Backbone bond lengths (Angstrom), bond angles and torsions (degrees), N, CA, C in turn:
res aa  C-N    CA-C-N  psi(-1)  N-CA   C-N-CA  omega(-1)  CA-C   N-CA-C  phi
1 T - - - 1.483 - - 1.552 111.48 -
2 D 1.329 115.56 -43.84 1.460 118.95 179.62 1.541 110.54 -64.67
3 F 1.358 114.53 -41.57 1.460 120.22 -179.27 1.545 108.76 -60.56
4 E 1.313 117.75 -44.35 1.425 122.81 -177.97 1.560 109.18 -66.18
5 A 1.288 117.92 -40.57 1.457 121.91 -177.64 1.558 110.42 -65.32
6 Q 1.322 116.58 -35.50 1.478 118.80 178.67 1.522 111.41 -75.79
7 L 1.342 116.29 -32.17 1.456 120.62 -172.79 1.497 115.51 -82.49
8 L 1.341 116.70 -40.74 1.468 120.05 -174.17 1.523 115.57 -56.43
9 P 1.345 118.85 -40.00 1.482 117.76 -179.85 1.565 112.58 -63.59
10 L 1.291 117.84 -21.57 1.458 120.81 -179.69 1.563 112.35 -80.46
11 A 1.314 115.37 -19.84 1.487 119.37 -173.15 1.518 111.87 -64.80
12 G 1.313 118.62 -33.73 1.431 120.68 -175.83 1.515 117.85 -75.59
13 R 1.333 114.95 -14.49 1.455 119.45 -175.17 1.547 114.67 -124.98
14 M 1.322 117.21 12.50 1.440 120.55 -179.53 1.542 111.16 -126.44
15 S 1.362 114.12 150.19 1.484 118.78 172.63 1.498 107.22 -70.18
16 V 1.341 114.33 166.61 1.478 119.66 -180.00 1.498 112.14 -58.33
17 A 1.333 116.07 -45.45 1.470 121.58 -178.66 1.550 112.18 -61.60
18 K 1.360 116.12 -45.88 1.449 119.95 -179.66 1.536 111.26 -68.56
19 F 1.336 115.23 -36.94 1.454 119.39 178.04 1.535 111.60 -63.94
20 D 1.314 115.33 -41.21 1.477 121.30 177.22 1.523 109.99 -60.06
21 R 1.313 118.05 -45.32 1.491 119.22 179.42 1.518 111.21 -64.23
22 A 1.349 115.49 -43.72 1.475 118.72 179.08 1.532 110.93 -60.81
23 A 1.364 115.61 -41.43 1.463 119.54 -179.31 1.535 111.08 -61.94
24 R 1.354 113.83 -41.57 1.495 115.29 -178.79 1.513 111.85 -69.28
25 R 1.318 118.40 -33.73 1.447 121.48 177.48 1.524 111.65 -65.45
26 L 1.350 116.05 -44.80 1.447 120.96 177.90 1.526 111.87 -66.02
27 R 1.311 116.46 -36.75 1.438 119.66 178.40 1.541 112.47 -61.67
28 E 1.317 114.87 -41.48 1.497 119.02 178.45 1.529 111.66 -63.94
29 K 1.365 116.34 -38.46 1.458 119.66 179.04 1.496 113.87 -69.41
30 A 1.344 114.43 -36.60 1.465 121.42 -174.64 1.531 113.97 -86.83
31 H 1.302 116.69 -20.19 1.472 118.87 -173.12 1.528 111.70 -65.15
32 P 1.316 117.99 130.57 1.490 122.72 -176.24 1.512 112.90 -68.68
33 E 1.369 117.33 -21.68 1.460 120.64 -176.70 1.526 109.64 -101.67
34 S 1.343 116.45 145.68 1.462 120.75 -179.61 1.514 111.29 -62.42
35 I 1.344 116.70 143.06 1.425 122.79 179.20 1.540 110.81 -65.11
36 C 1.363 115.37 -29.27 1.456 119.49 177.11 1.501 113.75 -59.91
37 A 1.358 114.83 -47.60 1.469 120.19 -179.57 1.507 110.39 -67.00
38 R 1.330 116.91 -42.77 1.440 122.84 179.37 1.537 112.71 -60.21
39 H 1.370 113.48 -45.32 1.432 118.34 -177.98 1.515 111.49 -64.16
40 Q 1.306 118.30 -44.76 1.431 122.99 -179.44 1.508 111.42 -59.67
41 R 1.357 115.64 -40.59 1.466 120.34 177.94 1.548 109.97 -66.33
42 A 1.322 115.58 -41.29 1.476 119.81 179.04 1.500 112.61 -69.07
43 L 1.350 117.15 -35.44 1.434 122.18 -179.13 1.522 110.18 -65.20
44 D 1.328 116.48 -32.47 1.503 119.22 177.84 1.508 111.78 -64.06
45 D 1.330 117.51 -17.24 1.471 121.42 -176.46 1.534 111.19 -98.09
46 R 1.325 119.60 12.29 1.474 119.92 -179.87 1.514 110.27 -63.47
47 H 1.339 115.95 139.80 1.483 119.45 -175.08 1.504 110.29 -162.86
48 V 1.307 116.90 173.50 1.468 124.46 177.66 1.522 108.54 -124.84
49 I 1.281 117.27 136.06 1.508 122.71 -179.31 1.495 110.86 -123.23
50 L 1.316 116.69 133.05 1.470 121.00 171.67 1.499 108.55 -107.44
51 S 1.314 116.39 122.64 1.473 122.14 -177.85 1.541 110.90 -124.67
52 P 1.317 118.53 106.92 1.458 121.72 -179.66 1.547 110.57 -58.39
53 D 1.340 118.00 136.54 1.444 123.22 174.63 1.519 108.16 -116.00
54 H 1.346 117.88 -168.43 1.441 120.96 -177.04 1.543 113.12 -87.26
55 D 1.280 116.97 166.53 1.476 123.82 170.07 1.507 114.71 55.47
56 G 1.332 116.78 42.12 1.427 122.40 174.24 1.499 113.08 76.78
57 M 1.313 119.78 20.73 1.441 123.99 -179.26 1.516 111.13 -117.06
58 A 1.345 117.55 163.05 1.449 121.40 178.61 1.557 108.09 -154.77
59 W 1.301 114.08 152.87 1.483 121.18 174.69 1.517 110.79 -97.02
60 L 1.311 116.28 132.33 1.466 123.02 173.05 1.523 107.13 -113.99
61 S 1.307 118.10 102.64 1.485 121.90 -175.27 1.515 112.22 -107.58
62 M 1.347 116.91 138.39 1.462 120.98 -179.57 1.530 109.51 -126.16
63 L 1.318 116.23 130.15 1.440 120.73 171.66 1.550 108.06 -99.06
64 L 1.310 115.16 108.34 1.466 122.39 -173.33 1.488 109.73 -123.64
65 S 1.362 116.67 168.85 1.426 123.08 169.74 1.514 106.67 -60.29
66 A 1.338 117.35 140.09 1.459 121.22 -176.99 1.512 112.85 -54.29
67 P 1.344 119.83 -45.39 1.491 119.31 -179.56 1.558 112.24 -59.71
68 V 1.358 115.79 -39.83 1.454 120.61 -178.76 1.537 109.50 -67.06
69 A 1.360 114.37 -44.70 1.471 118.34 -177.99 1.525 110.13 -65.63
70 L 1.299 116.68 -41.72 1.506 119.12 -179.44 1.507 110.13 -65.74
71 A 1.329 116.40 -43.46 1.467 120.09 -178.65 1.540 109.86 -63.12
72 A 1.325 116.66 -40.06 1.475 120.17 178.33 1.540 111.97 -63.56
73 Y 1.345 114.64 -42.37 1.470 119.59 -178.71 1.525 110.14 -68.26
74 D 1.322 115.75 -40.79 1.478 119.83 179.53 1.558 109.36 -63.00
75 R 1.323 115.89 -39.61 1.454 117.54 179.76 1.531 111.43 -65.99
76 L 1.349 116.14 -40.63 1.440 120.03 177.80 1.528 110.59 -61.80
77 C 1.313 117.05 -41.20 1.465 121.62 179.12 1.505 110.07 -64.28
78 A 1.353 118.96 -43.92 1.460 122.34 -178.01 1.518 110.70 -66.27
79 E 1.346 116.22 -44.55 1.461 120.99 179.00 1.552 110.47 -62.69
80 G 1.338 114.54 -42.27 1.485 118.65 -177.83 1.522 110.83 -66.96
81 K 1.346 116.70 -40.57 1.472 118.60 179.30 1.508 112.56 -66.33
82 A 1.378 114.92 -31.02 1.474 119.39 -179.90 1.562 109.99 -69.47
83 L 1.309 116.51 -22.85 1.466 118.64 -179.76 1.522 112.75 -90.92
84 Q 1.342 116.73 -11.89 1.447 119.17 -177.17 1.574 110.76 -69.98
85 S 1.322 114.22 134.17 1.457 119.54 176.88 1.522 108.14 -161.36
86 A 1.315 115.74 177.34 1.471 121.27 -178.86 1.487 110.14 -64.18
87 N 1.358 118.14 -24.43 1.460 122.13 -178.19 1.520 112.95 -96.69
88 E 1.338 117.80 1.59 1.458 121.61 179.73 1.501 110.45 -100.94
89 P 1.364 118.58 110.39 1.475 121.62 -177.29 1.508 115.48 -79.23
90 R 1.313 117.32 -15.78 1.471 119.68 -177.16 1.579 111.60 -75.14
91 T 1.328 113.91 144.40 1.471 118.91 174.74 1.555 109.13 -76.22
92 L 1.312 115.64 168.51 1.467 119.99 178.62 1.526 110.60 -60.36
93 A 1.314 116.76 -39.83 1.478 122.82 179.48 1.534 108.91 -60.69
94 Q 1.325 116.24 -46.01 1.454 120.40 -178.46 1.536 110.11 -68.09
95 L 1.327 117.63 -37.28 1.471 121.30 176.80 1.523 111.59 -63.08
96 R 1.338 115.76 -44.19 1.476 118.99 177.43 1.524 112.29 -59.31
97 A 1.314 116.20 -42.23 1.459 120.52 -178.58 1.512 109.72 -68.23
98 D 1.345 118.79 -42.44 1.457 121.95 -178.75 1.521 111.24 -64.79
99 I 1.368 116.02 -41.44 1.471 121.93 -177.64 1.560 108.21 -67.68
100 A 1.311 118.59 -44.97 1.436 122.78 -179.96 1.541 109.08 -60.16
101 G 1.305 118.14 -46.32 1.415 122.20 -178.10 1.507 111.41 -62.88
102 R 1.324 117.11 -43.33 1.482 120.45 178.72 1.525 112.71 -67.16
103 L 1.316 117.69 -39.41 1.457 120.50 179.34 1.531 109.65 -65.88
104 L 1.303 117.94 -41.56 1.471 121.02 -177.41 1.524 112.55 -73.25
105 T 1.286 119.34 -30.14 1.477 120.96 179.40 1.525 112.62 -87.16
106 D 1.344 117.49 -33.15 1.481 120.71 -174.88 1.500 114.19 -118.54
107 G 1.316 119.69 -9.47 1.463 122.59 -172.44 1.519 113.97 -78.52
108 V 1.348 115.46 167.26 1.422 124.09 179.93 1.553 109.65 -125.56
109 T 1.305 117.15 132.79 1.467 120.44 -178.92 1.538 111.02 -79.48
110 A 1.309 115.10 168.89 1.481 119.69 -178.43 1.492 112.82 -60.44
111 D 1.347 117.30 -33.81 1.489 120.81 -179.54 1.507 113.01 -90.40
112 G 1.353 117.99 15.05 1.444 121.74 173.56 1.524 117.42 90.74
113 V 1.291 117.87 -0.91 1.474 120.34 177.93 1.514 108.28 -64.28
114 G 1.337 116.22 128.98 1.435 121.08 178.66 1.492 116.60 104.30
115 V 1.380 116.45 -8.69 1.438 120.08 178.00 1.510 110.99 -63.09
116 G 1.290 119.25 121.26 1.453 123.56 179.01 1.506 113.60 73.27
117 A 1.323 116.86 8.21 1.446 119.18 178.50 1.499 111.58 -110.74
118 R 1.367 116.08 142.16 1.446 121.09 178.94 1.511 108.24 -129.52
119 A 1.334 116.26 152.52 1.466 118.26 178.71 1.525 107.79 -66.26
120 T 1.350 115.58 143.37 1.470 122.46 -179.13 1.514 108.19 -118.59
121 V 1.325 117.36 127.65 1.458 122.28 177.22 1.486 108.29 -132.48
122 F 1.343 116.26 146.66 1.452 123.79 173.16 1.497 109.64 -105.90
123 V 1.341 114.72 124.20 1.447 122.73 -179.23 1.528 109.43 -124.40
124 T 1.297 117.99 122.43 1.464 120.75 175.79 1.497 107.80 -98.52
125 I 1.374 115.39 116.60 1.454 121.05 -176.59 1.512 111.54 -118.99
126 P 1.327 118.82 123.23 1.456 120.47 174.24 1.542 110.51 -56.57
127 M 1.322 117.33 138.42 1.455 121.91 -175.66 1.545 113.79 -52.43
128 M 1.385 113.96 -45.36 1.452 118.26 -177.89 1.573 111.83 -66.73
129 T 1.342 114.70 -32.43 1.488 119.20 174.43 1.523 110.21 -66.56
130 L 1.346 116.78 -40.73 1.436 119.77 -178.90 1.551 110.65 -63.51
131 F 1.346 116.04 -35.24 1.463 120.99 177.98 1.492 113.91 -82.67
132 G 1.355 117.41 1.07 1.443 120.60 178.59 1.503 115.73 75.28
133 K 1.351 116.32 19.63 1.450 121.88 -178.55 1.518 112.75 -105.33
134 S 1.355 115.82 2.75 1.465 119.55 179.78 1.541 108.83 -149.25
135 T 1.336 116.09 152.40 1.458 121.52 178.43 1.517 110.91 -105.06
136 E 1.312 117.76 17.10 1.480 121.43 177.93 1.524 108.23 -65.54
137 P 1.340 118.55 130.74 1.438 121.42 -175.97 1.534 111.53 -64.71
138 A 1.328 115.17 152.87 1.462 121.99 171.17 1.505 107.44 -90.41
139 T 1.341 116.52 173.90 1.477 121.11 178.78 1.501 111.99 -123.70
140 L 1.324 115.97 121.42 1.454 122.54 178.36 1.524 106.37 -94.78
141 E 1.323 114.19 124.92 1.489 119.84 -178.99 1.482 112.11 -58.77
142 G 1.330 116.95 133.88 1.451 120.31 -179.18 1.511 115.31 82.11
143 Y 1.338 116.91 -4.52 1.476 120.27 -178.34 1.486 111.15 -127.53
144 G 1.349 117.94 -60.82 1.476 122.75 -176.15 1.515 110.71 130.58
145 P 1.350 116.59 -151.17 1.474 120.72 -175.39 1.527 114.21 -65.66
146 I 1.336 115.21 137.88 1.473 120.06 173.41 1.542 107.20 -132.11
147 D 1.320 116.51 161.01 1.461 121.27 -172.35 1.530 110.04 -74.11
148 P 1.354 116.70 152.04 1.459 121.55 -175.77 1.544 114.77 -56.98
149 A 1.357 117.41 -39.56 1.462 120.41 -176.41 1.558 108.95 -63.36
150 T 1.318 118.14 -44.35 1.452 120.77 178.35 1.517 111.28 -63.87
151 A 1.326 117.28 -39.64 1.494 123.34 178.23 1.524 109.08 -60.33
152 R 1.321 116.42 -47.05 1.469 120.79 -176.97 1.513 109.85 -66.44
153 E 1.372 117.99 -36.09 1.449 120.46 177.53 1.516 112.55 -64.19
154 L 1.357 114.57 -40.69 1.472 120.47 176.39 1.503 111.65 -63.31
155 A 1.356 114.87 -42.32 1.483 117.96 178.94 1.502 112.92 -65.42
156 A 1.351 115.44 -38.14 1.457 117.81 -179.97 1.551 114.87 -63.63
157 G 1.306 113.95 -29.58 1.490 118.83 -179.35 1.531 112.11 -98.69
158 A 1.330 118.73 3.97 1.439 121.50 -176.86 1.562 111.04 -73.37
159 P 1.327 119.59 137.68 1.478 121.22 178.22 1.518 111.84 -70.20
160 S 1.355 117.04 -19.84 1.464 118.58 179.67 1.515 106.84 -161.55
161 L 1.338 115.42 157.28 1.459 122.64 177.27 1.536 109.34 -124.20
162 R 1.307 115.87 152.71 1.437 121.23 179.68 1.526 110.38 -131.63
163 R 1.281 118.46 128.51 1.467 121.63 179.28 1.533 109.62 -75.53
164 I 1.319 116.30 130.10 1.444 122.54 178.37 1.556 106.59 -123.24
165 L 1.334 117.73 118.70 1.442 121.69 177.62 1.515 110.25 -89.67
166 T 1.329 118.67 120.66 1.476 122.11 179.89 1.507 111.14 -117.79
167 H 1.306 114.84 158.46 1.477 120.65 177.82 1.524 108.77 -71.82
168 P 1.324 120.22 130.01 1.457 122.88 -173.87 1.514 114.43 -64.30
169 V 1.366 117.95 -20.31 1.419 121.06 -178.79 1.540 113.47 -101.22
170 T 1.328 114.87 -52.18 1.457 121.16 -176.67 1.538 112.07 -84.61
171 G 1.302 117.19 -25.34 1.451 119.44 -177.34 1.540 112.13 82.45
172 A 1.306 118.07 1.50 1.482 121.76 178.49 1.492 111.71 -60.70
173 V 1.346 116.93 138.26 1.471 121.33 177.56 1.529 109.19 -74.19
174 L 1.358 115.00 119.71 1.472 120.99 -178.16 1.492 112.63 -98.96
175 D 1.344 116.97 -30.24 1.469 117.89 -175.44 1.526 108.30 -160.14
176 V 1.358 115.47 141.89 1.456 121.58 174.67 1.498 107.01 -111.63
177 G 1.359 118.33 123.75 1.459 121.59 -175.69 1.478 111.66 -62.15
178 R 1.364 115.87 136.98 1.455 123.31 179.97 1.519 111.16 -155.49
179 D 1.318 115.42 151.62 1.450 120.70 176.86 1.512 112.91 -88.66
180 T 1.319 115.05 -39.90 1.436 121.79 176.97 1.564 109.98 -132.63
181 F 1.289 117.31 153.63 1.453 120.60 -179.08 1.527 110.72 -72.94
182 A 1.282 116.56 118.77 1.490 120.66 176.90 1.522 107.00 -138.83
183 I 1.283 118.88 102.78 1.459 122.46 -169.20 1.515 112.82 -70.08
184 S 1.327 116.54 -31.75 1.452 116.84 -173.71 1.539 116.63 -62.81
185 S 1.322 117.82 -69.36 1.461 119.97 -174.04 1.550 111.40 -75.31
186 R 1.335 118.31 -41.51 1.421 120.87 -174.89 1.556 111.15 -71.41
187 L 1.296 116.73 -37.40 1.475 118.37 177.77 1.523 109.06 -68.26
188 R 1.287 117.25 -38.51 1.501 118.50 176.59 1.508 110.68 -60.60
189 T 1.366 116.19 -42.96 1.458 120.11 178.34 1.483 110.00 -61.63
190 W 1.334 116.35 -46.85 1.476 119.94 -178.90 1.514 111.24 -59.37
191 L 1.328 118.48 -40.78 1.439 122.75 179.80 1.531 110.54 -64.96
192 R 1.321 115.90 -40.46 1.501 120.76 -179.35 1.530 109.99 -64.73
193 L 1.366 116.01 -42.91 1.449 120.59 -179.78 1.502 112.55 -72.44
194 R 1.329 117.21 -35.79 1.466 120.37 -178.30 1.509 111.61 -70.61
195 D 1.338 116.83 -44.59 1.470 119.95 -170.89 1.548 113.71 -94.04
196 G 1.332 116.48 -40.73 1.399 118.07 -178.51 1.523 114.12 80.45
197 T 1.358 115.66 -45.53 1.463 122.42 179.86 1.484 110.20 -133.93
198 C 1.316 115.01 174.33 1.448 121.65 175.72 1.538 108.89 -58.71
199 R 1.352 118.03 144.78 1.472 121.94 -174.95 1.574 111.29 -85.37
200 F 1.332 117.54 -9.28 1.459 120.49 -179.22 1.514 108.55 -66.43
201 P 1.369 117.14 132.99 1.478 120.17 -177.55 1.528 112.88 -54.96
202 G 1.323 115.48 124.96 1.457 121.39 178.53 1.518 116.05 87.84
203 C 1.353 115.67 -7.27 1.484 117.89 179.63 1.492 111.01 -93.68
204 N 1.339 116.99 128.53 1.443 121.02 179.98 1.553 114.34 -111.22
205 T 1.335 114.24 17.93 1.453 117.94 177.64 1.525 110.29 -62.62
206 S 1.362 116.48 136.25 1.445 121.20 -179.27 1.506 111.33 -55.52
207 A 1.366 115.31 140.42 1.435 119.68 178.99 1.519 113.20 -59.30
208 A 1.329 115.43 -29.00 1.478 121.03 -179.94 1.531 109.05 -63.59
209 R 1.294 120.22 -29.41 1.463 124.48 -178.36 1.527 113.90 -103.08
210 S 1.334 116.94 9.22 1.439 123.28 -176.38 1.554 111.38 -101.66
211 D 1.321 115.48 153.75 1.475 118.67 176.26 1.555 108.25 -70.11
212 V 1.358 115.42 133.01 1.456 119.30 -177.71 1.493 111.99 -60.88
């Protein structure tokens, strides 16, 4: 009640952004529990979420400590502004997104995480789409349909390709190309491509993160 009484008079003369900052400051002063205890509890809940969106896009959201998140955002802004020029067609927002994506997929952390490691994705591309003779979408594992141009770009940069024989009507995976029989890695790949998600009824966890 006291918090509301202090806050409401400010609402009529502040913008939304300024009102939000004022509300957060008042909340910290009025909260009965120490911010140290609350922050430690909140810090334990830090995580990353992948949320598929439409048209071949997805959200990658991170809940981080405010100083870390702010520092990361400031770095993206600085790096993006450094790339801006008369010959750079991308907006600052697009540059931030491109830089963040590249750092996360190819970068190395201060303690060495990421050295020699590259992001791995499975993309199922219809042969005629790969050859540029069809506009049938490809399938990105854990996401769904993606546009042919993106699929061909991924294929062009792939260190290796594997032939997958599918049923022309149902799309079911019938065979995974191999030179010699090796049940471990190839069967795991076949299961990931065949199922896409966990087989348990109602579970949509990606097959890549499910128990074989």
